[in-house]
VOPANU-7712 format. One line per 8 residues: number of its first residue (from 1); their letters; for each residue x, y negated, z of N, C-alpha, C. Coordinates in Angstrom, 3 decimals, padded with zeros to 6 digits, m for minus. Layout:
% residues N
NUM) A) X/Y/Z/X/Y/Z/X/Y/Z ~ ...
//
This chain:
% residues 41
1) XXXXXXXX) 000.822/001.169/000.014/000.065/000.010/000.006/000.893/m001.210/000.002 ~ 000.513/m002.221/m000.785/001.230/m003.435/m000.842/000.266/m004.584/m000.641 ~ 000.629/m005.550/000.275/m000.263/m006.632/000.626/000.466/m007.932/000.575 ~ m000.202/m008.972/000.150/000.350/m010.360/000.255/m000.845/m011.207/000.612 ~ m000.583/m012.234/001.442/m001.692/m013.061/001.912/m001.305/m014.405/002.336 ~ m002.332/m015.213/002.644/m002.175/m016.610/003.057/m003.115/m016.941/004.155 ~ m002.651/m017.662/005.167/m003.561/m018.045/006.287/m003.374/m019.496/006.563 ~ m004.464/m020.273/006.757/m004.413/m021.672/007.051/m005.520/m021.876/008.160
9) XXXXXXXX) m005.101/m022.083/009.355/m006.081/m022.241/010.416/m006.909/m021.014/010.642 ~ m008.209/m021.106/010.330/m009.116/m020.033/010.548/m009.407/m019.192/009.254 ~ m008.911/m019.687/008.080/m009.140/m019.079/006.825/m008.065/m018.083/006.461 ~ m008.368/m016.899/005.924/m007.414/m015.882/005.523/m007.770/m015.375/004.101 ~ m006.793/m015.290/003.213/m006.976/m014.693/001.893/m005.802/m013.714/001.719 ~ m006.144/m012.441/001.227/m005.160/m011.418/001.059/m005.484/m010.657/m000.232 ~ m004.358/m010.350/m000.941/m004.409/m009.490/m002.148/m003.745/m008.222/m001.735 ~ m004.445/m007.082/m001.941/m003.912/m005.772/m001.533/m004.050/m004.768/m002.680
17) XXXXXXXX) m002.987/m003.928/m002.844/m002.965/m002.987/m003.890/m002.694/m001.606/m003.218 ~ m003.531/m000.564/m003.514/m003.385/000.725/m002.987/m003.249/001.659/m004.194 ~ m002.219/002.553/m004.191/m001.954/003.433/m005.340/m001.442/004.786/m004.870 ~ m001.765/005.809/m005.614/m001.135/007.106/m005.436/m000.202/007.390/m006.661 ~ 000.915/006.805/m006.630/001.854/006.719/m007.765/002.502/008.019/m008.155 ~ 002.310/009.129/m007.430/002.877/010.368/m007.801/004.357/010.277/m008.000 ~ 005.084/009.883/m006.956/006.471/009.569/m007.064/007.287/010.835/m007.388 ~ 006.839/012.030/m006.877/007.587/013.220/m007.059/007.041/014.143/m008.182
25) XXXXXXXX) 006.139/013.645/m009.007/005.651/014.486/m010.087/004.873/013.693/m011.131 ~ 004.419/014.422/m012.152/003.691/013.816/m013.228/002.213/013.594/m012.791 ~ 001.574/012.717/m013.408/000.174/012.443/m013.174/m000.239/011.033/m013.384 ~ m001.505/010.814/m013.288/m002.026/009.430/m013.522/m001.762/008.614/m012.274 ~ m001.539/007.335/m012.474/m001.367/006.410/m011.356/m002.751/005.750/m011.113 ~ m003.557/006.411/m010.315/m004.881/005.902/m009.967/m004.778/004.956/m008.773 ~ m005.174/003.725/m008.898/m005.097/002.775/m007.751/m006.162/001.742/m007.867 ~ m006.181/000.887/m006.854/m007.106/m000.221/m006.849/m006.491/m001.439/m006.264
33) XXXXXXXX) m006.907/m002.613/m006.750/m006.448/m003.872/m006.278/m007.700/m004.633/m005.720 ~ m007.583/m005.171/m004.564/m008.708/m005.935/m003.971/m008.289/m007.308/m003.422 ~ m009.151/m008.222/m003.486/m008.980/m009.598/m002.978/m009.851/m009.659/m001.748 ~ m009.278/m009.895/m000.611/m010.023/m010.054/000.627/m009.979/m011.467/001.154 ~ m011.067/m011.922/001.679/m011.109/m013.275/002.261/m011.918/m013.174/003.573 ~ m011.477/m013.996/004.552/m012.124/m013.976/005.801/m011.934/m015.207/006.607 ~ m012.676/m015.240/007.707/m012.646/m016.451/008.644/m012.383/m015.847/010.040 ~ m011.435/m016.365/010.719/m011.138/m015.925/012.132/m011.984/m016.720/013.079
41) X) m012.434/m016.079/014.175/m013.102/m016.847/015.202/m012.796/m016.284/016.564
//
């Protein structure tokens, strides 16, 4: 999983990528990327 994000006060934005890259063998690289946003309280 790889994540990068930004926080300013109570606001949070994060981009996250999850992948099963099959490092040790052949196969498809099936993964997903998501943009998360939130508010802290």
